[in-house]
N, C-alpha and C positions, 0 to 999 in steps of 0.2 A: 618601426609598423607604424608608432605613433603617429607619424605623419597622415598615418590615412583614415586615422578621425577627425572626422568634423565639429567642427564648433560652426553651430548656427543658432540664429535667433526666431524665434517663434512670434508673433503679432497675433495678442489673442485680440479681435473687434470686437467691441460691442454696438451690433449699431445694424447695417442694410450687408456688410462683409466680413469677410476672413483670408487674412494673407500670412503666408510663412515667406519670412525674408532668409535667402542663404547668407554665406558670408559674412561681411562687415554688414553694420547697423543700414539701413536704409530709408531715407521718406518717402513715406505714403502718404495720401491725401485721401480722404475719404467721409464722404459728405453723412451728416451724422451718424458718427462712428468715434469711438476713442482706442486711443492705440496705446498698447501696452505692451514692451518687448523684454520678454525672456531669450537668456540663451538657456542651450538646453547641449548635453553631449547624447551624438550622433553618431554612428558607423556610418560611412560614405555608402554599404550597402544593408539592406532590414536585416535586420538578428535581436538578439537578446544577451543578458550577459556572458551565458556563455558563448557562444558567436564573438564577443569580445574578448574575451580571455582565450580562445583557444588561435587570436590575433595579435594578443599583446604575447601570452606567452609560446607562442611557435608551435603547439604542440594540439594533436588532436586527441588527446586521450583526455577525455570528459572526466574522467574521476579525479585525474591531475590537476586540470584546471578548475576543479570545484576547490580541492583542497586547497591551492593555489591563493583564490580569491578570498576563501574562510580565512587563513596567514593573515592575507593583507586588509581584511576588514573583522577584526575578532568583535566578536557579540553582535554583529547584523548577520540576520538569517540570508540566506544564500536561496531563491525560489527559482528554479530555471525548469524551462520547458524538456530538460529530459525526463523529468515525473509525467509528461502529459501528451499523449498520444492524442489525436484526435479521434472523435468515433469514425471517422472512414478511415484511420488509418489502423486503426483497433482492427478490423477486417480485412487489413494486408498481410499477407507472410510478411513473418519474422525472420530477418537473416542476420548473420556473423553473430550468432547466438555465444555468448560466453558465459560461464557459468562458476564462481568461484566462493571464497569464503566471505563472509558478510563483513567488508571493512568502513564502508562508507559513513562518512558521517553524518550527513546526510536521513541516509537510509536508518542508524544507530538512533538517532533523533528522533524519528517519525516512530521507530517502537516503543522507545521514551517515553512521550507523549501517550502512548496506549499501554504505557503502565506497567511493562512484559520487561521481566528481569533480563539485563544485559547478557549475562554468561549464557539464558537457557536460546535466546532469542539465535544467539552468533552456531552454536549446538546443532539446534532445529533448525535454521533455516540459510538459505544462500545469496548470494548477488548474480544478479541476471543483468547483463551488460551485451546493446541489443540495437539493433538497425531497423528504419522501416521506412521505407518510399527516401532514402538516403540520409535519414537525422538519424541522431543517438539518441538512446533511454537507456534509464537503467529501472530497477527495481528487485523486492523480497522477492526470495525465491523460497517457495514450500514442495519437495516434493511425493509425489504419489506414486501408488507399484505400480503406472503402467512406464514410467519411465518420464513421464510429463513433470507440469511444476504450475503452481498454484502462482501469482503474481500479482503483489499489493507494493502500492506507494500512498502517498497522502492523497492524488487524484486520480489516482489507477487503481483498477481492478478487474484482472484477467487471466491468461494463461498459455502456455505453451503448451500444445494440442502430444497425446492424447490425453484427458479430463478421464481422471479415476478417482479414488477415495484413498487415500494415505493412513500405513497400519503400522504403529510403532511398539515398541516394549513386548512383542511376541513373544509366546512361551508354551510349551507343548503339555506344558501343565495346569496353567489356571483355565480357569473357568467360566471367568467375569471379564466383560469389555466396557470402556468408557465409551461414548458415542458422542464426538461433537459434530454441529454442522461446518463449520470453517476452522481454517488453523488458528486466526488471531485468539479464536475461543479456547484452545486448546492448548496456545502459549500463557494465555489467560491461567488456565486452571495450574499448567505446574507452577505458574509464577506464584499461586495463592497457596498451594500443596509447600512449595518452599518457602514460605513466609509463616506460614505454620496458622494462616487464615481460614484453610479448610484442609478437612481429614480428607486422604482418600477413602472412597467406600469400599475399599475389602485393599486385600495385599498383591500386590504389584499387579492389575489388573491389564490386558491389553488395552490398547488407548486405536480409537479408530475416528477418522474424520472425515466424514462425505464431499468435505469439497464444495458442497452443494445438494442442498435435502433433496436434488431429481437425482441423487445417485443412490438414494434406500435401497432402490431396488437391485443395484449391484452389490449390494450390500447382505441380501436376507439370507442367502446360502452361506455366507463366512456366519453367519449370528447364530444360527443355529445349530453352531457346537457349543456356543455358551450357556450355562445357566441362569446368569443374573447380569442383566443389560441397564447398566447405569449410562442415562439418556441426559447431556447436557445442548439438548438442542434450544434455538430461540424460543423464547419466551412470547410465542405469537400462535395466533389459529394454525400454520402453517406446521411448527415445531409439535404443537399438542395432536396434529392426524397425524404424525408420522409416529408419535408415541402410541396413538390408537392401532394405527395400522402394525406395528411390532406386536403389541397384545392380542390383537387376533391373528396374525401370521406364525406365531413364533411361541415355540412350548414355554419357553426361556420366561421368568419373572423379570418383568421392563416397570424399571421405577425414574419416573421423570424430575431428575433433580434438580433443576429450575424452577420447580413448582413452589417450592420453598423460601424463594426469594422473588415474589410477584412484582416489587416495586423497580425491578430489573428487568433490561429486555434481554437481555445474555449475559455470558459469561464474562467478557470483556468489560462490561458496564457492574459488574459487582466487584470486579476490580480496581474498577476507578470510582467507584460507591457515587455509580453515576445514576442517578432515580431517575425514573420516567414520571411524568405529571399522573396524580390519581385522576 
């Protein structure tokens, strides 16, 4: 299969023109130009490192291709288009959706870069593979109560419909809950608690993730069951307005927990000690 990979020579010209040479080195004459030949490895068809891996390893299994590439080039990060649907593709119907245990080295590395405890990440999240316009992608998935998933990767943020809130650790006896805007903040909270850097506001609270501040209205009826609501929403105008709304429309005592950490935008920034500029 390697004979299908073509070694070409690119000639970068300074002056009036730019010429690309294919195959062997050729001769080119150009007035007011200086020729510099640079060999480059290219596929005979358009593609990226994933397409090259599929060609060499003779498999369409994207996860296997990535692992083989990572094993062949230890220490070199693999950046592939499987993370990045275009803006047009994001609006297309996702097909061939496969949901499984989080095992991808690339996705685990992304969680690690956000400071998330790996045991927590694997327990709470899923790995989602899907196709869009015939191309394969994968991302971290976080389930909601309607059967949909929030999806996240280093370069992509989206969801598998229906979009809804997520609820975990629910008990019939608890009278308090913690409220998060996104699942990355939820994972960050669990990590901080596990590390002993943050104490739970109460014993075994329910944990609710809005998955978007726009989903707050969907949560109001559920929140009426609680006596205390601990908000870990973003430390911005939208987050503060949501807290104010809860205080106006709910009989519970509402606490703005992120308010005590004014130098941080959200819980994940708190976990990573990523302070914003004053």
